[in-house]
C-alpha atoms as one frame of an Amber mdcrd trajectory, in Angstrom:
protein
-127.694-153.636  55.664-128.934-157.083  56.665-132.622-157.994  56.320-134.440
-160.777  58.014-137.832-161.522  56.260-140.802-161.372  58.475-143.308-162.943
  56.105-143.373-166.876  55.666-145.768-169.413  54.762-148.448-169.720  57.179
-149.084-166.872  59.725-147.397-163.820  59.869-145.561-164.084  62.699-144.474
-167.962  62.001-140.622-168.174  62.002-140.095-164.696  62.618-137.145-163.667
  64.901-137.024-160.507  66.702-134.218-158.994  68.473-135.821-160.313  71.730
-136.533-163.933  70.387-139.062-165.479  68.481-142.378-163.750  67.877-145.210
-165.637  69.640-148.862-166.084  68.149-150.777-163.018  68.665-153.228-162.546
  71.987-156.539-161.199  72.321-155.976-157.984  70.741-154.249-159.242  67.690
-150.556-158.397  68.670-147.986-160.858  68.094-145.032-160.015  70.304-141.695
-161.439  71.576-141.831-163.441  74.676-141.873-161.333  77.705-143.672-158.409
  76.013-147.387-157.431  76.544-149.834-155.509  74.761-153.184-153.959  75.057
-155.754-151.471  73.633-155.826-148.222  75.489-158.132-146.259  73.348-160.758
-147.098  70.693-162.222-144.591  68.236-165.870-143.814  69.229-165.676-145.356
  72.625-165.087-143.459  76.228-161.804-143.489  77.722-161.374-141.678  80.981
-164.862-139.800  80.287-163.502-138.596  76.624-164.642-140.023  73.423-161.577
-141.125  71.738-161.054-139.565  68.264-161.472-141.075  64.861-158.382-141.678
  62.489-155.671-141.306  65.185-152.478-140.512  63.325-149.186-139.026  64.826
-148.180-139.360  68.615-145.669-138.519  71.327-145.092-138.836  74.766-144.291
-136.441  77.696-143.304-136.716  81.357-145.888-135.866  83.729-144.477-136.537
  87.206-144.480-140.057  88.124-146.689-140.873  85.048-146.430-139.588  81.598
-148.835-138.454  78.909-149.456-139.698  75.190-150.839-137.153  72.803-152.309
-138.304  69.376-153.623-136.297  66.379-156.945-136.950  64.586-156.669-136.905
  60.675-160.463-135.865  60.064-161.213-132.940  57.931-162.386-129.844  59.537
-162.842-131.955  63.027-159.312-132.990  63.338-157.351-131.792  66.442-155.466
-133.537  69.002-156.204-135.447  72.390-154.002-136.641  75.213-154.205-139.787
  77.427-152.735-139.070  80.891-151.180-142.110  82.550-150.408-142.968  86.332
-147.186-144.357  87.343-148.941-147.971  87.448-149.809-147.424  83.754-153.504
-146.891  84.388-155.256-144.141  82.474-156.182-141.302  84.860-157.361-138.736
  82.475-158.323-137.875  78.749-158.940-134.439  77.154-158.568-132.582  74.035
-155.663-130.259  73.386-156.761-129.009  69.936-160.204-128.855  68.344-161.720
-127.331  65.232-158.679-128.049  62.740-158.091-129.853  59.460-156.574-133.154
  58.888-154.019-133.138  61.789-151.836-135.983  60.476-148.301-136.132  62.164
-146.441-133.880  64.210-143.608-133.769  66.551-142.686-133.294  70.207-140.462
-130.132  71.273-137.835-130.227  73.829-139.761-127.828  75.992-142.525-130.298
  76.098-145.140-128.881  73.678-146.670-130.632  70.743-146.343-129.593  67.288
-149.841-130.651  65.391-149.557-130.498  61.604-152.434-130.019  59.203-152.467
-131.987  56.141-155.043-129.840  54.322-154.382-127.059  51.697-152.380-124.422
  53.106-152.143-126.331  56.300-150.694-124.918  59.549-148.350-126.096  62.536
-150.131-125.642  65.944-148.124-125.665  68.997-150.239-127.231  71.770-150.017
-128.103  75.506-149.806-131.685  76.322-150.825-131.143  79.699-154.110-129.059
  78.799-153.224-125.744  80.530-152.487-123.268  77.734-154.467-122.904  74.522
-153.035-123.974  71.266-151.640-121.633  68.892-151.009-121.281  65.198-147.227
-121.019  64.306-147.616-119.374  60.739-143.949-118.543  60.336-143.316-122.131
  59.864-145.123-122.005  56.415-148.684-122.383  54.992-148.677-125.911  53.080
-149.641-129.588  53.396-147.632-130.182  56.550-146.996-133.788  57.600-144.556
-134.081  60.358-141.786-132.109  62.545-138.894-133.060  64.233-136.790-130.714
  66.381-133.101-130.559  66.240-131.805-129.179  69.455-128.064-129.222  68.447
-128.604-126.819  65.547-131.892-125.211  66.971-134.068-125.923  63.905-137.405
-127.690  63.142-137.213-130.230  60.278-140.710-130.475  58.316-141.862-132.818
  55.808-144.577-131.839  53.101-147.401-133.944  51.973-147.369-133.565  48.244
-146.365-135.630  45.493-143.330-133.064  44.749-143.001-131.893  48.324-139.998
-130.449  49.871-138.094-131.203  53.003-137.768-127.942  55.096-136.144-126.515
  58.269-137.518-123.688  60.596-135.097-121.813  62.212-136.858-119.766  64.923
-135.416-116.312  65.878-135.122-117.500  69.632-135.014-121.362  70.215-138.118
-122.392  72.246-140.212-119.666  70.716-141.693-120.689  67.327-143.535-117.374
  66.700-140.865-115.897  64.295-138.055-117.289  62.256-137.039-118.189  58.829
-138.325-121.147  56.766-135.374-122.733  54.596-135.957-125.604  51.995-133.226
-128.326  51.238-131.892-128.003  47.680-130.561-130.375  45.133-126.929-129.033
  45.928-127.421-129.963  49.743-127.675-126.224  50.644-130.273-124.992  52.540
-132.153-121.651  50.917-134.731-119.275  52.454-138.158-119.559  51.480-139.178
-116.154  50.039-142.904-116.120  51.277-143.669-119.057  53.615-147.282-117.917
  53.652-147.818-116.873  50.198-151.388-117.317  48.584-150.336-117.588  44.829
-147.313-119.352  44.741-146.626-122.664  46.892-143.706-122.837  49.318-142.225
-125.755  47.345-142.122-123.736  43.931-140.539-120.645  45.324-136.939-121.851
  45.188-135.747-123.020  41.830-133.264-125.744  42.927-135.432-127.100  45.750
-135.128-130.859  46.063-138.508-132.460  45.731-139.568-135.706  47.184-142.617
-138.321  46.582-144.880-137.206  49.466-142.981-136.353  52.610-144.421-138.382
  55.727-143.102-139.302  59.103-140.187-137.234  60.623-137.858-137.969  63.613
-134.669-136.726  64.915-132.302-138.757  67.028-128.534-138.908  67.311-127.493
-136.017  64.926-129.778-137.660  62.183-133.183-136.539  61.004-135.021-139.586
  59.741-138.003-139.029  57.393-140.261-141.099  54.788-141.944-140.274  51.635
-145.221-142.238  51.345-145.313-142.268  47.474-142.231-144.629  47.274-142.254
-145.740  51.050-138.466-144.556  51.505-137.052-144.208  54.749-134.189-141.259
  54.479-131.440-140.388  56.845-130.332-136.605  56.809-127.326-136.367  58.721
-127.320-132.877  59.951-123.696-132.481  60.849-122.111-133.816  57.528-125.066
-132.526  55.555-125.667-135.725  53.584-128.889-137.452  52.702-128.875-141.336
  52.414-131.670-143.878  51.670-131.898-146.294  54.434-134.800-148.637  54.146
-137.961-149.158  51.857-141.870-149.683  52.919-142.035-147.433  55.796-144.664
-144.982  57.045-144.107-144.078  60.648-140.990-143.887  62.717-139.623-143.410
  66.227-136.362-144.033  68.132-135.917-146.024  71.517-133.443-144.682  74.300
-131.053-147.489  73.049-130.584-145.863  69.703-132.771-148.442  67.973-135.143
-147.213  65.296-138.922-148.788  65.500-140.680-148.252  62.169-144.100-149.019
  61.102-144.124-150.932  57.570-146.801-150.507  54.878-148.292-153.735  56.166
-149.510-154.084  59.801-145.745-154.634  61.150-143.423-153.104  63.063-139.476
-153.659  62.379-136.477-152.692  64.617-133.471-150.888  62.904-130.472-151.105
  65.068-127.625-148.671  65.045-125.735-150.855  62.504-128.706-150.562  60.392
-129.747-154.442  60.625-133.309-154.886  60.191-135.673-157.474  62.111-139.115
-157.577  63.098-140.546-156.788  66.315-144.460-156.702  66.318-147.254-158.120
  64.039-150.908-156.733  64.212-153.019-159.618  63.338-156.929-159.091  62.340
-156.350-155.554  60.903-155.660-155.770  57.184-155.745-152.701  55.507-154.909
-150.476  58.628-151.931-147.987  58.731-149.890-148.089  61.921-149.365-144.420
  63.183-148.161-142.415  66.064-145.125-144.368  67.318-143.697-143.299  70.465
-142.034-144.372  73.471-142.711-143.442  77.138-140.179-141.068  78.752-138.638
-144.299  80.394-138.407-146.221  77.274-140.431-148.996  78.808-143.843-148.803
  76.760-144.260-148.389  73.020-147.524-146.614  71.933-149.081-146.624  68.300
-152.232-146.564  66.539-153.958-148.745  63.891-155.909-146.385  61.690-158.619
-147.553  59.267-159.589-144.744  56.997-161.030-141.806  58.659-163.704-143.315
  60.769-162.055-145.883  62.938-158.856-146.809  64.926-157.473-148.479  67.781
-154.652-147.025  70.195-152.162-149.680  71.489-149.515-149.922  74.415-146.817
-152.690  74.077-144.759-152.984  77.232-141.731-155.121  78.099-137.923-155.394
  78.420-136.933-153.003  75.724-132.916-152.497  75.305-131.848-149.973  77.491
C-alpha cells in the first residue's frame, strides 16, 4: 500500500495531491477540494431546511433513488431524542422536502441501506435496537429485534450471501452477521458472531437480559469498539474506533485483513474507490489497488467528526456531516467529476 501524506507545513491543503489533482484552498464553507469540484452546506443543526428543523449530532447516512431525484437519510446521535431524518432532492439538486422517518429512539449512530431501499438505523445505547425505516416517509419504522440487543453501530447488507453484517460499539465488541429467514424480511433469522477460528457461530440468545451477546460464544473474536461498516465488491469493510483501524473481511475467502489506520467512516463510489473519513477533518480515497490519497479537507471545523459518507445513486455527489458533540453539526454535499 502506498501512502501520500496530506499534512504539510502551512495550511492543511497546501501541497496535497488528490486523484483529481491538487487540492485548492477552501471556499466559504471551509471545504478544500480538487479543481472542478464544488461543495455546499445542505443542512445545519437547529436550522430549518424545507420546513424541518435539522437534527443535532448528525451521524450515519445513506442515499436512495427517488425518480429523477434522490434522498439522503441521516441519523441523530442524541440520547432518547435521536431518530433519523431525510432530505429529498430534486433532479436539479435543490432540496424539495425534508421530514422525519424515525423519532423517539436512543443514540442513533450509524446504520446501513438495504437492497430493497430501506434504512437500518442503529441505536448505540445499552441494549440498542436496529430499526428498519422507510426513506420515502410512507411506512412507519419497525424494530428488528432478531438482530440483537446491544450497542449497535453500523449495518451492511451482503446480497451475495444474503446476510447483514453488524458492528458493536463496545471496547470488546464483536463483529456479527444476521442471516434472515427470508432475504428481504428482517423480522426473523439467526444472529451469528465471527470467531477467532474464522468460523461464524450462532449467538444463543441475541436479546438476553443477563448475558451480553458478545459474551455468549466462548471463542468469539473481540474488537476495540466496532464503528462504521460498508459492503462492496465481495468485501465488508468496517472500522474500530478504539484503535482507528479499517478492516476488510473477504466474505468469499473468509479472511480478515487490516487495511489502513486512523479511519472513522467509510463508503464506496461506483468506481470501486473507497472514501474514508479520517480521525482528523479529512477525507481520503483508497483505490482498488489500496493506494491512499487525500480528497477533501474541511477547514475551520477543528474537533469535528466526519460522519454519514454516502454517494448519490448516480455517483456524482458525496454527502457527509461534520458532527460537533451532541448539539451541533453541518451536513455537506460535494459535487464534481468523480471517477465512473
